N, C-alpha and C positions, 0 to 999 in steps of 0.2 A: 554385421558389425564386428563380431569376433574374427571373422575370416580376413577382413580388410586390415584390421589391426595386426593380426598375425603375419599376414603377407608383408606388411611394412617392416616387421621385425626380422623375419627369417625366411622370406619368400625366395630369396636368392642366396647364393653362397656369399656374395659380398655383404649383403645385409646381415646375414648370420654372423660373420666375423666382426662386423661393426657393432652388432648388439653385444657380443661377448666383451669386446675391448671397452666400449663405452660403459658397460655395467661395472667392470672391474675398476675403471678409472673413477667413476662416481663413488663407489664404495671406498676406494683407496683415498680419495680426497676427503671424504667425511671422516675417515679414520685419522687422517693427519691433523685435522683441525679440532677433533673432539677430545675431551679429557678421557682418562681411563674410567671405566665403570667402577672400579675399586675405589677411586678417589671420590665418587659421588654417592656411594652406598650409604644408607642410613640404618641406624639400629632402633629407630623409633617405630611407633605403630602398634606396639603390644598393648598399650594402655587404652583408656576410653577417649572419647572425643574431648576437645577443650571445653565444650559447653556442658559436659557431664557435671553432675552435682559435686562429686568428689574433687574434680579438677578445679572447678571454680572456687571451692572452699580452700583448696591447697594454695591457690593464687592469693586469696585474701589472707591466709595464714602467714605467708611469706611477707606480705606487705606490712602486717602488724608486727611480726617478729623477724626483721630482716637478718639475713646471713650473707656471708661472702658469696659473690657470684661463682657459678660453676663448682660449687662445693659438693663433693660426692664422697660419702663415708665408706671406708673399708672397715671390716670387722675381723679382728685377729682372734682366732680361737686356739687356746693352748690347753693341753691335757696331758696327764701322766698318771702313774699308779700311786703317786704320793702328793698330798696337798702341799707339803713343804717344797717339793721339787717344782711343782707348777708355780708356786708363789715366787720362788727364786728366778725361774725362767721369765715370768711376767715382769718382775722387777728389772732384770737386765734388758729386756726388750724395751720397756718404757724409758729406761735411762738412755738407751741409744736414740730413741725417737725424740726425746726431749732435747737432746743436744744437737739435733740436725739443724742446719742453717736455714730451714724453711723449705726451700725448693718446692716440691709439689705437695708436701705434707704439712699439716698444722699440728698444734699441740694435741697429743693423744688424751683420751678421756677414760679414766679408770680409777676405782677406789684404791688401787695399789699405788697410785701416785703419792699418797701420803708417806710411803716408805722411802721416797727419794730425798727428803729433807726440805726444810722450810724455804731455803734460798730458791730452789727450783719452783716451788709453789708460788712464791711471791713474784717471780719473774713470768709466771703464766706459761711455763714450758710444758707443764703437765697438769691437767685439770682433774681433780678428784670428782668422780661421779658417784651416783648412788650404788651401793652394793647389790641392790635388788635387780635381779635379771642379769647379773654379770658373773655369777659364781654358782657352781652346783652346791648342793647341800653338804657334800663331803669335801668341798674345796679342791677337788682334783681337776676340775675344768673351770677356766675363767675366760672371759672375753674382754677385748680392748677395742675401743672405737678409735680409728685414726682418720680424721678428716683429710681428704685429699682435694686438690684443686687442679682442674684441667679439663680438657675436652676428651671425653671417652672415645670419640670417633677417630682421634689421632693415634697413629701407631706409637709415637713417642710417649704418650701417656700410658698406653698398655705396656710398653717396655719398662716404664718406671714401676708399674704395679708388679710385674714379674720380678724385677730386681728387688723390690721390697719384700716379696715372698721369700726369695733366696736369703736375703739378709736376716730376716726374722728366724728362719729355720736354722741358720748358722749360729745366731746368738743363743737360741734355745739349746742347741747341741753343746755349745761351750759352757752353758750353765749347768749342764748335767752330762758329764762325759760318758755315762752309760747309754746315752741315746734313747732314754725312755720318754722324752718329751715330744709329743706330736703337735704340729702346728698347721694351721690352715688360714687362708685369707679369703674371706667371703664378704658379704654385704654387697651393695650396689656396685662398688668399684671392682670387686673380684668377679662378680657375676658377668658384668659387661665384658671384661677381659676374656673370660673363659668362653663366653658366647661367640665372640669373634674368632677365637682359635678353633672352636668346634666347627663352625661354618667353613673356615678356610681349609681345614683338612678334608672336610666332606666334599667341597667343590671339585677338588682334584680327582677324587675317586668317582664322582658323578660323571664328569666329562669323559674320562677314560673308559669307564664301564659302559656308558651309553654308546660311544663310538664302536667299541668292540662288539657289543651285543647287536647293534643294528647291522654292522658289517657281516657278522656271521649269518644272521637271518637272511640278508639280501643275497649272500652267496648261496645259501640253501635254496632260496626261491628261484633265482635266475641261473645259477651255475655258470655265472660269467663275472669275472673280477672287475671288468670295466663297468658293467651295469651296477655292480655293487658299490663302486666308488663314486660314480657320478652324483647320486643323491646326497652323499656325504659332502661333496664339494659344494653343492648348491646350499646345503644347510650351513656350511661354514661361511659362505658369502652372506647369507641372510643373517647369521649371527653377528658378523662384523657390522652389517648395516644397522641392525636394531641396537646393538651396543653403542654405536656412534651416535645415532639419533637420540637414543634414550639418555646417554650421558650428556649430550648438549642440552636437552630439555631439563634434565635433573640439575645441571649446573646453574640454570636460570631460575630454579625453583618451581618450574611448571609441573613436574611430576616428582615422585619419590621412588627410589629403587632400594628395596630391602634385600638382605641376604637370602631370605626364603623366596622372594619373587625371582631373584636371579637364578636360583637353583631350579625352580619350576620352569623358567624360561628355557633353560638348556634342554630339558626333556620334551617340552612342548614343541620346540622347533624341530628336533630330531624326529619326533613322532608324526607331527603334521606334515613336515617337509617330505619325509619318506613316503607317507601315504599319497601325497600329491604325485610324487615321482612314479609310484606303482600304477596309479590310474592313467597318468600321461603316457607312460611306456606302453601300457596295454592298448590304448587308443592308437598310438604311433605304429605299433606292429600290425594292428588291424588295418590301418590305412595302407601300409606297405603290402600286406597280403592282398588287399583289394586290387592294387596296381598289378601285382603278379597275376592274379586270376584273369584280369582283363587283357593280359598279354602286353602290358605296357612296360617300358623300361623303368626300373626303380628310380624314383625321384624323391630323395629324402626330404628336401625342402618342401615340396608339395604335399608329401605325406604328413609332415608335421603341421603344416597350415591346416590341412583337413582335420587332423586329430585334435588340435587345439580349438578349432572352430566348434567341434562337437563336445568338447570337454569344458570350455570356458564358462558356460552358464552354471554348470554343476560346481566347479571349483569356486566361482564367485559366490554362489549360494552358501557353500561350506564355509569359506573364509568369512563371509559377511555374518553368518550366524554366530561364529565364535567371537568376532569383533564386537558385535552388538551385545553378546553375553558379557564380555569383559567390561564394556562401557557401562553396562547396567550396574556394575559395582560402584559407580560414582554416586549412585543414589542411596547407598548404604550409610549408616551412621558410624559404624566402627571404622577407625582410621586404618586398621589392618586390611580391611576389605577395600576401602576406598582407594588406598595406595596400590592395591594389588592389580587393579584392572588396566589402567592406561598403558603401563609398560608392556603388559602381555598383549594388549590390543595392537600396539605398535609392532610387536614381534610377529603376530600372525599376519598383519598387513604386509610386513617386510617379506615374510616367507611366501605369501601369495604372489607378490610382485616378482620375486626371484623365480618362483615356479612357473609363472606365466611368461617371463621374459628371458631369463638367463638359462634355465634348465633345458627348455626345448632346443635352444641353440647348441647347448653342450651335446645333447643326444645326436643332433645332426652332425656336429663337428667330428665326433669320433668315428662316424661311418660304420663300416663293417665290424670294426673292433668291438662295438657295443655287444655284438652277438657271438664273440669268440668265447670258447672254442667250438660251439655248436654250429655257428654259421647261419646264414639266412634260411637255408632249407628247414632246419629244425625249428628256428625261432618263429617262422611264419606259418607253421603247420596249424591247421584249425582242429584243435583237439577239445572236444567237450569233456568236462569233468564228469566221470561216472558217478562220483559221490554226490555232487550237487544236482545232477539230473535225477538221481534216486530220491534225494530230499524233496525236490520240486514235485515229483510224481506222488510221493507219500502225502504231502500236504494237499495236493489236488484231490486225491482219492478219499482222504479221511480228514477233512478240515475241522470238523467238530471235535474229534478225538485229539487231534494235534493241538488245537486251541485250549481245550480243557486241561491237557497235560502240561502245556507251557504255562498257563495261568496258575495251575496248582503248584508247580515248581516255584514260581515267583512268590506266591503267597507263603509257602513253607519257608523259604529263604527270608522273607520279611519278618518272620516271627522273632528273629534275633533282636529286633529293635526294642522288644519288651525289656531287655536288660541294658538298654542304653543309658549311659551316664557320662558326664563330661569331666574333664580334669582341667584345672586352671593353674596347676603348679608348674611353672616354667622349668624349674630346676630338675624336678623328677622326670622332665621330658627329655633330658639328655640321656642318650643311649650309650654313652661312654663315661668313664669316671672323670670328674673334674674336681679341682681343689675346693672351689666355692661350694659345690653341692655337698662335698664331704664335711666341710665346716658347718654348713647349715644343719645337716643331719646330726652331727655331734652336739651342737648347741641345743637343738630341739630335744635330743635324748637326755642329756645330762642337766640342762638348766630349765627347760620348759618349752613346749611346742610353740606357744604363743610368743615367746621372747624373740624369735627370729624375725618377726614382723609386727611390732606393736601398732595399735591404731591410735591416731590422734583425734580427739574430738574438738572441733572449733566451736567456741562458745561466743556468741555475739549478743550484746544487750546493753544495759545502762547501769552504771554504778556497781559493776561486778567487783567483788573483793575476795581475798583469800579465805576468810572464814566461811563465806557462802559456799565456795568451791569445795573446801575440805569437808564441810557438812554433807554436801550433795554426794561427794565421792564415797564417803563412809556409808551413806544410806544405800547407794546403788551397789556397792561391793557386797553388801549383805543380801540385798534383794535378788541380784543376778549372780549369785555365787556359782551357779551351775555353769555359767558361761565365762565368768571373769576370774582370771587368776589373781590379778592385782590391778589397782587403779591408783594413780598418783597425780598430785599437782603441787607445785611449789610457788613461792613468791614471785619468782622470775617468769612464771607462766601467765601473769596478768599484766596488761599494759597499764601505763600510768594514768590514762584517762578512764580506766575501768570499763571500757567498751568492748574489749576483746580479751579472751583468755583461751587456754587450751588444757586439756587433761590427757594423760597417757593411759590407755587401756590395753592391758595384755590379756588376751584370751587364753583359756585353759585348754585349747585344742588347736589343731593345725589351722593356721590363719588362711590357708589356701582352699579349704573345702567349702562346699556350698552352705553347710550348716553354720559356718562362721560368718559368711556373708549375710545370711538371713538373720543372724543374731544382732547385727549392728543397728538396725532401725529400732528394735525394742529397747536396746541399751541407750541409744541416743534420746528416745522419748522419755525413758526413766530419768536420765540425767537432767533433762529439761524440766520435768515435773518436780524433781528433787530441788533444783535451784529455785524454782518459784516458791516452794515450800520454805526454803531457807531465806527468802526475802528478795530474790532477784526480780526484775521487772517482768511484767506479763508478756512483753514482746521478745523475751530472750529466745534465741534459737540455738540449736546444737546440730552440727553437721559432722559426719565422720569423714576423715581423710586417712590416707595411708594405703598400703598395698591391698588389704582386704576390701576396703571401700572402693578402690579403683577397680578391682576385679568384679565387684558386685555390679558396678556400672558397665563393665565390659560384657558381663553375662547378659544384662538387660538389653544392651545395644545389639548384641548378636542374636538374641531371641527375636528382637524386632526386625532385624535384617533378614533372617531366614524366612519369616512370615511374609515379608515383602518380596523376596527373591523368587519364591516358588511361583506365584502367579505371573510375575514379570518374565521369568524365563519361559514359562509355557506360552505366554502371549508372543514373545519374540519368535519362538520356534514355529508357532501356528501361522504367524504372518509370513515368514520365509517360505514355509511349505505351501501356503495358499497361493502365493505369487508364483512359485516354481511350478506347482502342479496344476494351477488354475482350478482349484477345487476348494469348496468350503467344508465338505464333510471329512475328507481325508485328514486334514490337520488335527481334527478333534480326536480321532481314534489313534493316530500316530503319536500325538502329544501324551495321550493317556498311557500308552505303552512305555514311553520314556519315563514318566513319573513313577509307574509301577516298578520299572527297572531300577530306578534310584532307590526306592524304599527297600527292594530286595538286596541291593548292593550294600546298603547300610546295615541290614540285618546280618549278612554274612561277615561284614567287616567287624561288627561288634562281637559276633561269635568268636572269630579268630583272635582279635586283639585283646578282648577282655576275658572271655571264658576259657580260651585255650592257652593264650600266651600270658595271661595274668596281669595285664596292664591295669592301672588304677582307673582309667577312663579314656574316652575319646578326646583328643585335643580339641579345645573349644572352638577352633576355626575350621576343623577338618570337614564337618558336615556341610558348611557353606561352600568350601572348596570343591568337594565331590559333587554337590548339587550343580554348580555352575559348569564345571568341566564335563561331567558325565552327560548332561543334557546337551551342551553345545557340541561336544565331540561325538556323542552317540548318535545324534541326528544326522551326522555325515553319512553314515552307511545307510540310513533310511533314505536320504536324498539320492544316493547313488542307485539304490535299487528301484525306488519309485520313479525316478527320472527315466530309468531304463524301461520301466513298465509303460510309461507314457509314450516312449519312442516305439515300443513294440505294438502299441494299440493302433498305430498307423498301418499295421500289416496283419493284425490278428485280433480275435475277439478277446475279451477280458480274461477268460480262463486260460487260454493258450499263451497270452502275453505275460501273465504272471508266472507261468511255468518257465517260459524262456528267460524272463528277467532273473529269476532265482538261479537257474542252471548256469546262465552265461556270466553272471556277475559273481557267482560263488567263490571261485578261486581267487579272483583279483581282490574283492572286498575282504575276504577272510585273511588273505595275506597281509593286507593293510591293517586289519584289526589286530592281528597277532603282533605286528611290528609296533603299533601304537601302544598296545597293552604292555609289551616288553619294555618299551622305553620308559613308561611311567613306573613299571616295577623296579627300575634301577633306583628310584627314590627310596626304596626299602633298604638300600645300603647306607642311607644318610643317618648320622648320629643324633637326629632330632626326632622326637616322637611324632610331631605333626606331619613332618615330611614322610616318615615311614608309613604312618597310617593312611595318609593321602595317596601315596603310591600304591599301597595294598588295595585300598578301596577302589581307586580308579582303574587299576589293572583288572580287578575282578569284574567291575561294572562293564568295561569295554568288552571283555571276553563274553560276558553274559549277553550283551547286546549283539555281538558279532555272531555268536553260535546258537542263541536261543530266540531272541526277539526278532532279529532281522530275517533269518531264513525260515522260521517256523510260525511265530505268533502273528507277525504282520501279514505274510502271505495267506495264512488261514483266515484272518479277518477279511482280507480282500476277496478271497474265494467265497466266503459266506455272504458277503454283501452283494457280490456279483457286479453287474453293470453299473450300479449306483455308487461304487467304491470311490469314484472321483467326482461325484455329484458337485456341481451341476453339469460337468463335462460328461458327454456321452461317448462311449467307445465307437459307436457307429458313425458319429460325426467325424472323429479323428480318422477313421478308416476311409471315409468318403473324401475327406480333404487331402489325403495323402497323395502326393504326386512323385514321391521318391521311388527310385528303382530299388530292387531287393538289395539290402545293405549287408555288409560283412558283419560277422559276429565277433564279439570280443575273443581274443586269443587267450587261452588259458594261461594264468600267471605261472603255472609250473614249468613253462617251456620258454 
């Protein structure tokens, strides 16, 4: 089947050029009709699902206490070495904001508004707020809430926020000519603006860094500039294809594309695409070498048809595993993981299509130039790698010792997970300085840690009134004083029908840490009990909303997802391996090695990121990312080696076949592993903690799989199990059924 398909694509020179031209025309047409990926990117997905308790309560809260649509608050933080200077600067900033004609800002909220005069207050241009939580004890730091209206995904809105930042800084400077006033704009409006900036700057570094790194590695591997460039051209075509298809689907609302997903897509395509190119090129040179040994005239088209005929099943299994792994994310609860999978699945499918159709035609089209400057003679030499032959012999002679040493290494590396802890603070995840993060840190330090993200308790019942709420607030503030800095409720926090109310709770600790999340349920229960004591109806309910509550739901959903993903990923890998190897036993021990490799990878990642580099925790989605990618990509090299083992069993017994499989695939597969690890390591240049840790962990995991699990642990297991390693398939049966003539061996990737 593969051979007929390949012959139709590039069996002749005319078909080869037709394949290249049609491929470029199709991709070009899609690019012409599709919107830009930048236009359809979303910044959503960091929160919990819409059905989460905090999100449903947030929706009911907005219905009971409606606000202007698309309202996004900005928080201005001002500080100086004098309370008087800060007060003067805040006065001038408020005066300017109050006199603006509306635009995208609304009336600012601050107790300093009272200094502007009664006329301004009567006209509602400045709203006096409670002094609680807006001023440090010494008065040197104050905050101002500035409601803004607009779509944070639009560049015009973010430009307005940047302009507001500059205006506020200029006003503060004019208020104090000595330049002692420090200003920051944070809050949701400032955070969104800075987030987009950070990702935008990181994308350029990521693309350039990935291209240069892959190009250098390919030049070192092949010592041929043409062979180094061809995979990059194929990746470029695949990237344009997936961006066009993805943008069209995102534009219809079928999928979502976030900035993080787009960043990971870049390195995924370069890594997977280059891996496929390495394998295809090795098989292509093998086929050309076979022609030369038989005394035939070199026929590039026929050689590629033969090469792809023997490579197609392996590449299809590889791509299929990754695609299934990505699509498994659709069954997760967390929106961040749900939206992660479809676009990446489309990317891998696009890369597989380009690798199967366009790339082989490119290899043929460049002819002898592909092997310049060494030429055919050097490129087609059959050179066995001494290193991998030695590895194969070592495992064959001492399988028990090799297996024991390999497992011991993985277990020691796994010990790092004992120090595992997660971080849910998005702002501290920026690895570059941002104005919003500086503002949050300043407000937390001078005014109170909990003031940067107060929690709102939604109260629903019957005949609720202010005295009940105030009595309950006072009681809970005393009872839970260890967790609560302050709790407040006013007359406007109760609806006219007395069925809905809300309280503002400020915790006395960082609202983004797990201890704060775990404190919300007891506080909510205490408020409910106190309300009933104060005379509220028995069916009164209290539900926490706000950033801490949402992060608590995110944490619960991610915990649920990781528990679901582990068995699902193992089942996917086991099914693919069972079909490819026609074995029921092999998928069990191969999947077990992948799982142990994942745990070891997480252990080393925790050790480096937390214990050595001092990060506050592993990004809350990093573990899920590493699990999915490491198992999906790590099984690739197992597929390459074990499929080669099955091929060799048609000519050798199990012991000899395993030695040949390790020795002959060592150079090619290790080159591919190095390239894949290097491409994901480029993510470590990104200014976001999650991408940095993901790149670090996946690069370590791929190297571990490439140089420990695949060449040592897996062959040792096969050697010890012997002829039953592929049970129920028997080596003797494959040998008897083989009617193939002695086949050529894979040419070393170093030549």
